[in-house]
N, C-alpha and C positions, 0 to 999 in steps of 0.2 A: 407688880407696881413697887417702885422703890419708896420706902418710908419717908425719906427726906423731902420727896415731892408731894406736897400737900394738895388735896382736892381743892378746886375753885370755890371761894366763898360764895354765899348765896347771892349776894348783891353783884358779884362778877358774873354769875351764871344766869342771873335775872336783871339786867342792867335797867331795862325800861321800868319794871316794877319797883326796882329799888330807888330810881329816880323820882318816880312818882310818890312814893312814900315820903321821901325826903322833902319834896316840894309841899305835900300836904301837911307835913310837920312844920315847915316854915309859915304856912298859911294859918295853922292852928295858933301858933304863937303870936302872930299879928293880930289875929282876930281876938284873942284873949287880951292883949294890950289895949286894943281899941275899945273893948268892953270895960276895962278897968278905967280907961279915961273918961268914957262917956256915961257909963253905969246903967245902960239900957239896951234893949233890943239885941240880946246876945246872939240868938241864931241868925237874925238879919246881917249883923255885922260879921258873924262867922262865914255866911255864904259869900258875902262881898269879898272878904279876905281870901277865902280859898279860890274863888273865880279869879281875882286879880293875880294871886300867886302863880297859878297854873298858866295863865295866859302870859305873864311876864316871863315865867321860866322857859316856856316853849318858843316864845318870841325871840328871847336871847339865844336858845339853842339853834333855831333856824338861822339866825344872823351868823352865829359862831360856825355852824357847819358851812355856810355859803362862803364867808370870807376865807376859811381854811381851804376850800376847794380852789378857790381863785389863786390863792397864794401858792397851792400846791402845784399849780402849772408852771410856775417859775422856779420852784425849788422842790421837784419830785421826790428826792431822797431825804427830805426833812422828817425825822421821826415824830416830832410834835404835831406837825401838820397832818400827818398821816392819821394821828389820833385825835384830829380835829381841835388842836389847840393853836390858835394863830399868835399867841403871845399876848401879854397884858396891855400894850399899847392899843392893840386892835380890839381886845376885850373891853376896854373902857367904852370904845365907841359902840359896841355891841350892847353893853349893859345899859348905856344912857338911852340909845334908840329903842331897844327892846322893852325897857321899863316904861317908856312913855307909851309906845304902841300897846303893850301887854296890859297897862293901866287901864287904857281906854277900851280895849276889847273886853277886858274882864268887868269892867263897870257896866258896860252894854249887856254882857251875857247875865250878870246877877239881876240887874234892872229888869230885863226881859222875863226872867224866871219868876220874879216877884210882882211883875206888873208896875214897877215904879218909873218915874221919869228919870232917865240917866242923868247923872251929873258927874261929868268928867273933870280932869284937872283944869281945863281952860274954860269951864263954865262959871267960875267963881271970880273973885277979885284977885289982885296980885298976891296978897298975903296967903290966901288959901292955895294959890298955885305954887309959892315957894315952899310953904310948910308940907303941903301934900306931896309935891314933887320931890322935896329934899328927903322926906321920910320914906318914899317909895324907892328912891335911888339908893338910900343908905341900906335899906333892907336888901335889896337886889345885889348890891356889892358884898355884903357880908355873906349872903347865901352863895353868891358865885364864888367867892374865896373859899368857902367851906367845901363845896363840891370839887373845886380844884385841888385843894389839899387832900381830900379824901382820895381822889383818883391818883394823884401823885404819890401818896403812901401805898396804895395798892399796886401801882406800878413797880415801885421799889421792891415790895414783897414777891411779885411775879419774877422780877429780875433775880432776886436771891434765890428763889426756888429753881429757876432755870440754872444757875450757877451750881447749885447743890446737885441737881439732876445730872449735869455734865460731869461733875466730880465723881458721883457715884458711878456713872457708866464707865469712866475712865479706870476707876478702881477695879470694876468687874472685869474689864478687859485685861488689865495687868495681871489679876489673879488667874484668869483663864489662860493667858499666854504662858503663865508659869506651870499650869498643869499639863498642858500639851507636850512640852519638852521632857517633863517628868515621865510620862508614859513612854514617850518615844525612846529616851535613853534606857529604860527598863527593857524595852522590846528588843533594841539593838544589842544589848548586853546578852539576852538569851539567844539572839541570832548568832552571835559571835562564838558562843559556846557550841551551838548546834552545827556550825560550818565545820568544826574539827571532828565532831561525832558522826554526823549523818548528813554528808553534802547535798544528797538529793532532797532530803526533807528541808534543808536550809534553803534551797532554791524555791520550794514550794511555799515555804514560809515567807520568803521575800516576796513573792508574788501577792500572797495574801496581804503583806504589810503595805505594799504600793496601793492595792485596791482599798484597803482600809483608810489609809492616809487621804486618798482622793476623796472618799465619802466624808470622812471625818472633819477634814479642814474646812469644807464648805459649810457644813452644819454648824461648826463652832464659831463662826463669825456672826451669828445671830443672838440676841439676848435671851430668846426663849425658842424652843421648838417643841413639837408633839411628844408625849411620852413614848408612843410607838417608835419614833425615830431614836429616841434615847435608847430604847432596848435593842434596836437594830445595831447601833454602834457598839453596845456591850457585846451582842452576839458576834459582830465582827472581830472585836478584840479576843473574846474567849475562843474563837476559832484559832487565832494565833497561838494563844497559850496551849491549846490542846496538841498543837503541833509539836510543842516542846514536852509536854507532860503525858501525853497519849492517854492510856486508860485510867491514869491515876486521877485525872480531872473530869468529874462527871457534873454536868451542868443541867440546871433547871430554871427556865424562865417562865413566870406566871404574870401575865398581863390581862386583865378582864377587858373585853371589847368596850365597855362603857367608859374606860378610862384612857383609851388610846390616843385621843385627840387633846387630852389634858396638857396645857403648856407647862414646861419645866425648864430650868436652866441647862443649856447643853454641857455633856460631859459631867454632870453633877455626881453621877454614880460611878464614873471611872475610877477615881482614886480609891473608892471603897472596894471595888472588885479587885484592883491591884493589890491592896492591902491583904485582902482575904487569901489571895493566892500566895503572895510572897511571904506572909507571916503566919499564915494558917495552914494551908495545904501544901506547899512545896516542902517545909520542914518535916512533914509527916511521910514516913516510909511508904504507906499505903495510899497517900493522897486522900481524897475524899470528895464530898459533893458540895457545889456552890449553888445557892438557890437565891435568885433575884425575883422580888415579887412586888406587886402593887396592889393597894386596896384603899377604900374610903373608911376612915375611922374618926368618928365625932366631928364630922364636917371637915376633915383635913385629908390631904393626900398623903398616904403613909407608904414610903418606899422602904424596902428591907433588903439587905444584903447579908446572906447567913451562910456560915460554912461549918463543916464539922470536923475542922483541923485541930492543931494543937492547943488552940485556946489562948486567952489573954495572959495567962500566967506563965506561958512558956517563954524561954530566953529568946531574944530576937537579935539577928545580926544586921548591923546597919539601919536599925529603925530610928528614923528622925521625926516621924509624926508628921512629915510633910504634907501628905495627902489629906489627912484628917484635919489638919489646921487650915489648909486651903478650903475644904468644904465648909468649915464653921465661917471663915471670913466671907466666902461668897453668899452664904445664907444670911449673914448678919447685914451685909451691904444691900443685898437685894430685897430682903423681907423684913429686916429688923427683928423685933421680938416675936414676930408672927410665925416664924419657923424655928425648928428645934432639930438637933443632931445627938444622937445617943450612941455609945459603944458599950455593949454589955456582953457578959458571957451567954452563949446560946443556951436556949430552954432545955433541961433535961429531956432525954437521956444524952443529947449531943454535948460534945466537949469542946466545941468551937467557939465561935464569936458571932454576934449579931449587931450589925450597925442598922440604925433606924433613923430615917429622915421623915419629918413631918412638915409639909408644906401648905400654905393656905391656897385655896382654889381661885 
């Protein structure tokens, strides 16, 4: 998961519960205000306030949904209508009608629960109708604007998160497409030398290269693939290198079965294996052993590329640190601070180099 892409907030993943809590909050405020004005019957007033608030909220919600669906028939591509927002001009009518209907239903509900005679907006005189209806409509408008503003804010957050996700994916793709030519050019340079020295071996190496590219190019177009697939691509590449180095390159691949399906970024080990061969084993007259391994360590996936070549302190020809820089950039873009990369001297008695990746599962 990309770090820039945030997990959905609780109210986005539980919209009905979040709306219910918001409506109950409005009802509590109204009930408290009514108690402060009247000074008696706190719990009775609170029950009426909650019942009326719930009924008004869901009456407005039903009208809002229905109007949006009707308008969506004429304008099916309207994103606001797809999210059930018909616009303020229509919402004013929904709020007005929903407030009256919801008030009457809520009053009937609370009166029924308490055994009272229901007294709705229209059961009193004109003054009571104006004051009660005006207060109810005002609260409904304030609550509607609050919920609308909150949803608009979270829609903007989701849009920003989506833009960040797309930018991160584009950056990952750019980094990955830089790594693939880097590997290809190195291999072609090896092949060019081999054509002069051993043409038959060059032909066999070219066949291996074609097979390798066919498998690798398809796998490299996905953001993640199983660790077993990553080891298969490494094995294909090392087969090419053994064509060049012969017995000077000895390979050991250690992948526990339990980690075979663990998802990892494709070709994340490729630059490290290349560096180990180019800067560690090829400069050594006797070559050496390359070991690629995976294990669980402190809840993280640890990938190690180790060689017993000339080591970090040896002079290097043409070293640009391109591969290691790209590995760091890909890890930072895909995992943020949750992944790490280290390049250390190999543990004694080996004299080579150890590259270690730690990835979150």
